[in-house]
C-alpha positions as CSV (number, residue, x, y, z in Angstrom):
1,M,7.2,25.4,2.7
2,E,9.3,27.6,0.5
3,E,6.4,29.8,-0.3
4,L,5.5,30.1,3.4
5,V,9.0,31.3,4.4
6,R,9.2,33.5,1.4
7,E,5.9,35.2,2.2
8,I,6.8,35.8,5.9
9,S,10.3,36.9,5.1
10,K,9.0,39.5,2.6
11,E,6.5,40.9,5.1
12,T,9.2,41.1,7.7
13,L,11.7,42.8,5.4
14,D,9.1,45.3,4.3
15,S,8.3,46.1,8.0
16,I,12.0,46.6,8.9
17,E,12.6,48.7,5.8
18,K,9.7,51.0,6.6
19,S,11.2,51.5,10.0
20,G,14.2,53.1,8.3
21,K,16.6,51.5,10.7
22,L,19.6,50.7,8.5
23,P,21.8,48.7,8.2
24,F,19.7,46.0,9.9
25,P,17.5,45.4,6.8
26,L,20.5,44.4,4.8
27,Y,21.6,41.9,7.5
28,Y,18.2,40.3,7.9
29,K,17.7,40.2,4.2
30,E,20.9,38.1,3.9
31,V,19.7,35.8,6.7
32,F,16.2,35.4,5.3
33,N,17.4,34.7,1.8
34,K,19.7,32.1,3.1
35,I,16.8,30.3,4.8
36,S,14.1,30.8,2.3
37,F,15.8,30.8,-1.1
38,D,18.2,27.9,-0.8
39,K,18.0,26.1,-4.1
40,K,18.5,22.7,-2.6
41,I,15.5,23.2,-0.4
42,I,13.3,24.5,-3.2
43,D,14.3,21.6,-5.5
44,N,13.4,19.0,-2.9
45,L,10.0,20.3,-1.9
46,N,7.6,18.0,-3.7
47,P,3.9,19.0,-3.7
48,K,3.1,15.3,-4.1
49,L,4.2,14.8,-0.5
50,L,0.7,15.8,0.6
51,C,-1.1,13.2,-1.6
52,L,0.8,10.0,-0.8
53,K,-0.9,6.9,-2.1
54,P,0.1,3.2,-1.4
55,S,-0.1,2.5,-5.1
56,F,3.0,4.5,-5.9
57,D,6.0,2.3,-6.7
58,E,9.0,1.9,-4.4
59,R,11.2,4.2,-6.4
60,F,8.8,7.1,-5.9
61,L,8.5,6.2,-2.2
62,I,12.2,6.5,-1.8
63,E,12.1,9.9,-3.5
64,V,9.3,10.9,-1.1
65,E,11.3,9.6,1.8
66,D,14.3,11.7,0.8
67,S,12.1,14.8,0.3
68,I,10.5,14.3,3.8
69,H,14.0,14.0,5.2
70,T,15.1,17.2,3.5
71,V,12.0,19.1,4.7
72,S,12.5,17.8,8.2
73,N,16.2,18.9,8.2
74,T,15.1,22.3,6.8
75,T,12.7,22.9,9.6
76,K,15.5,22.2,12.1
77,D,17.8,24.6,10.2
78,I,15.2,27.3,10.2
79,K,14.6,26.9,14.0
80,N,18.3,27.0,14.7
81,N,18.7,30.1,12.5
82,S,15.8,31.8,14.2
83,K,17.4,31.1,17.6
84,E,20.6,32.7,16.4
85,I,18.6,35.7,15.1
86,I,16.9,36.2,18.5
87,E,20.3,36.0,20.3
88,E,21.8,38.5,18.0
89,I,19.0,41.1,18.1
90,E,19.6,41.4,21.9
91,D,22.5,43.7,21.0
92,I,20.2,45.9,18.8
93,D,19.2,49.2,20.3
94,S,16.0,49.5,18.3
95,D,13.0,48.1,20.1
96,E,11.0,48.4,17.0
97,V,13.3,46.1,15.0
98,K,13.4,43.7,17.9
99,T,9.6,43.5,18.0
100,I,9.3,43.0,14.2
101,V,11.9,40.2,14.2
102,L,10.5,38.5,17.3
103,N,7.0,38.5,15.8
104,F,8.4,37.1,12.6
105,T,10.1,34.3,14.6
106,I,6.9,33.4,16.6
107,D,4.8,33.4,13.4
108,L,7.3,31.2,11.6
109,M,7.8,28.8,14.5
110,S,4.0,28.3,14.7
111,K,3.8,27.4,11.0
112,I,6.9,25.2,11.2
113,N,5.4,23.2,14.1
114,K,2.3,22.6,12.0
115,M,4.6,21.5,9.1
116,E,6.4,19.1,11.4
117,E,3.0,17.6,12.3
118,K,2.3,17.0,8.6
119,I,5.7,15.4,8.2
120,Q,5.0,13.0,11.1
121,S,1.7,12.1,9.4
122,L,3.4,11.6,6.0
123,E,6.1,9.4,7.6
124,A,3.4,7.1,9.1
125,E,1.7,7.0,5.7
126,L,5.0,6.3,4.0
127,D,5.6,3.4,6.4
128,R,2.1,1.9,5.6
129,A,2.9,2.3,1.9
130,Y,6.2,0.5,2.2
131,K,4.5,-2.4,4.1
132,E,2.0,-2.7,1.3
133,L,4.7,-2.8,-1.3
134,L,6.8,-5.4,0.6
135,I,4.1,-7.7,2.0
136,D,2.0,-10.1,0.0
137,P,-1.6,-8.9,0.4
138,L,-3.1,-12.5,0.5
139,T,-0.8,-14.4,2.8
140,K,0.7,-11.4,4.7
141,A,4.1,-13.1,4.1
142,Y,6.9,-10.8,2.7
143,N,6.9,-10.7,-1.1
144,R,9.5,-11.4,-3.7
145,K,10.6,-7.7,-3.8
146,A,11.3,-7.9,-0.1
147,L,13.2,-11.2,-0.5
148,E,15.5,-9.6,-3.1
149,K,16.0,-6.5,-1.0
150,D,16.8,-8.5,2.2
151,L,19.1,-11.1,0.6
152,L,21.1,-8.5,-1.3
153,E,21.6,-6.6,1.9
154,I,22.9,-9.8,3.7
155,L,24.9,-11.2,0.7
156,K,27.1,-8.1,0.4
157,Y,28.9,-9.4,3.6
158,G,29.6,-12.8,2.2
159,K,31.8,-11.9,-0.8
160,D,34.9,-13.2,1.0
161,K,33.5,-15.6,3.6
162,D,30.8,-18.1,4.3
163,L,27.8,-16.7,6.2
164,D,25.5,-18.3,8.8
165,L,22.7,-18.2,6.3
166,V,20.3,-20.9,5.0
167,V,17.7,-20.5,2.3
168,A,14.8,-22.9,2.0
169,M,12.6,-23.0,-1.1
170,I,9.1,-24.4,-0.4
171,D,6.4,-25.6,-2.7
172,L,3.0,-27.0,-2.0
173,D,2.5,-30.5,-3.2
174,D,-0.3,-31.0,-5.8
175,F,-1.6,-27.5,-5.3
176,K,-3.1,-27.4,-8.8
177,I,-5.3,-30.4,-7.9
178,I,-6.7,-28.5,-4.9
179,N,-7.4,-25.4,-7.0
180,D,-9.0,-27.4,-9.8
181,K,-11.2,-29.5,-7.4
182,Y,-12.3,-26.9,-4.9
183,G,-11.7,-23.6,-6.6
184,H,-9.3,-20.7,-6.1
185,I,-11.0,-19.4,-3.0
186,V,-10.2,-22.6,-1.2
187,G,-6.8,-22.6,-2.7
188,D,-6.2,-19.1,-1.3
189,F,-7.3,-20.3,2.1
190,V,-4.8,-23.2,1.9
191,L,-2.0,-20.7,1.1
192,I,-3.0,-18.5,4.1
193,K,-3.1,-21.5,6.4
194,I,0.3,-22.8,5.2
195,C,1.8,-19.4,6.0
196,E,0.3,-19.3,9.5
197,I,1.8,-22.6,10.3
198,I,5.2,-21.7,9.0
199,K,5.3,-18.4,10.8
200,S,4.4,-20.2,14.1
201,L,7.3,-22.6,13.7
202,I,10.2,-20.3,12.8
203,R,12.2,-17.8,14.9
204,K,11.4,-14.1,14.9
205,T,14.8,-13.5,13.2
206,D,13.8,-15.8,10.3
207,K,11.6,-14.5,7.5
208,L,9.0,-16.1,5.2
209,Y,8.5,-14.8,1.7
210,R,5.9,-15.6,-1.0
211,Y,8.1,-16.2,-4.0
212,G,5.3,-16.7,-6.5
213,G,2.1,-18.7,-6.8
214,D,2.4,-21.6,-4.3
215,E,6.2,-21.2,-3.8
216,F,7.7,-19.7,-0.7
217,V,11.1,-19.0,0.6
218,I,12.4,-19.0,4.2
219,V,15.6,-17.1,5.0
220,F,17.2,-18.5,8.1
221,N,19.6,-15.7,9.0
222,R,22.4,-16.3,11.6
223,S,21.6,-20.0,11.4
224,N,23.3,-23.2,10.2
225,I,22.0,-26.1,8.1
226,F,21.4,-28.3,11.2
227,N,19.1,-25.8,12.9
228,A,17.3,-24.9,9.6
229,K,16.8,-28.6,8.9
230,K,15.1,-29.1,12.3
231,S,12.8,-26.2,11.6
232,I,11.8,-27.6,8.2
233,E,11.2,-31.0,9.7
234,R,8.8,-29.5,12.2
235,I,7.0,-27.5,9.5
236,I,6.6,-30.5,7.2
237,E,5.3,-32.7,10.0
238,K,2.9,-30.1,11.2
239,I,1.5,-29.4,7.8
240,S,1.2,-33.0,6.8
241,K,-0.9,-33.6,10.0
242,T,-3.2,-30.6,9.2
243,K,-6.5,-31.3,7.5
244,L,-8.7,-28.5,6.3
245,K,-12.4,-29.0,6.2
246,Y,-14.4,-27.7,3.2
247,K,-18.1,-28.6,3.2
248,D,-18.0,-32.4,3.6
249,N,-14.5,-32.7,2.4
250,L,-11.2,-33.0,4.4
251,I,-8.4,-31.5,2.4
252,E,-5.0,-33.0,3.1
253,I,-2.0,-30.8,2.4
254,S,1.8,-31.3,2.3
255,I,4.9,-29.4,1.2
256,S,8.3,-30.1,-0.2
257,A,11.4,-28.1,0.6
258,G,14.9,-27.5,-0.8
259,L,17.6,-26.2,1.5
260,T,21.0,-24.7,0.8
261,S,23.7,-23.0,3.0
262,H,25.5,-19.8,1.9
263,K,28.8,-20.2,0.2
264,K,31.5,-17.6,-0.1
265,G,30.8,-15.3,-3.1
266,D,27.1,-16.4,-3.5
267,T,24.9,-14.0,-5.4
268,L,21.1,-13.7,-5.1
269,E,20.7,-15.8,-8.2
270,S,23.1,-18.6,-7.2
271,I,21.8,-19.2,-3.8
272,I,18.1,-19.2,-5.0
273,K,19.1,-21.5,-7.9
274,R,20.7,-24.1,-5.5
275,A,17.6,-24.1,-3.2
276,D,15.4,-24.5,-6.2
277,E,17.5,-27.4,-7.5
278,A,17.2,-29.1,-4.1
279,L,13.5,-28.6,-4.1
280,Y,13.2,-30.0,-7.7
281,K,14.8,-33.3,-6.6
282,V,12.1,-33.7,-3.8
283,K,9.2,-32.8,-6.1
284,N,10.3,-35.4,-8.6
285,S,10.6,-38.2,-6.0
286,T,8.8,-38.6,-2.7
287,K,7.3,-35.1,-2.1
288,N,6.3,-34.3,1.4
289,G,9.9,-34.0,2.4
290,Y,13.1,-32.0,2.0
291,N,16.5,-32.2,0.3
292,I,19.7,-30.4,1.0
293,I,22.3,-29.1,-1.5
């Protein structure tokens, strides 16, 4: 982008200077330099923008997002500056200078429009990359990174008060036995099926995350323990009645869950720890149920 504007600016300045119509070249040189040689713009133009890949980590994606935002704002600034140039040259007596500057503006606007199309394409690609980073590829639930990101965002409002927030930690009962008996392909299918059931029984405002292995977390935002408990009861009942067929075998599955409500001053670690402690008590007793702390 910087090279594009630099090249067009130089060509235009050369043309104006050849016309010998001073002092206009000095005026336009100042304007063009302001547009095309702004150090902040140059520093933020990243050639890697044009080769976005989903494998880049989130930190790089944030940097790319900032660069796209900068380039987008720059194109707007250039358009606005160009409009100002057109307005101001109306007072110039030289038709030759007017023609040169107008041609410059038309040429630049054409290339800027193409750049904006690239920016839109990059933004769409960036969105896809973010989704791949924040969504578990197997179950299509959100992943642990997304859980930490979302909970930290919510918890910053609960430093001085209790929030309407419930966290449920979920674990599949005897999942290792299923994996050992039927293999990991079947185990993966069980995880996918579990997530489908859970998603169908929670609100759109609630989110399901794969915490790791066969552990999942549900964040019931803007909810109380009573409503969250009802949702968990429906989920446990539905899953316990679900039988998956593999060859001549019917696989029975069940889950255990630990629930906890937000308490004033909770951190990410403290609220997850309580939910995990609640889950641990169920896993070491009846299973196929839930506990609340």
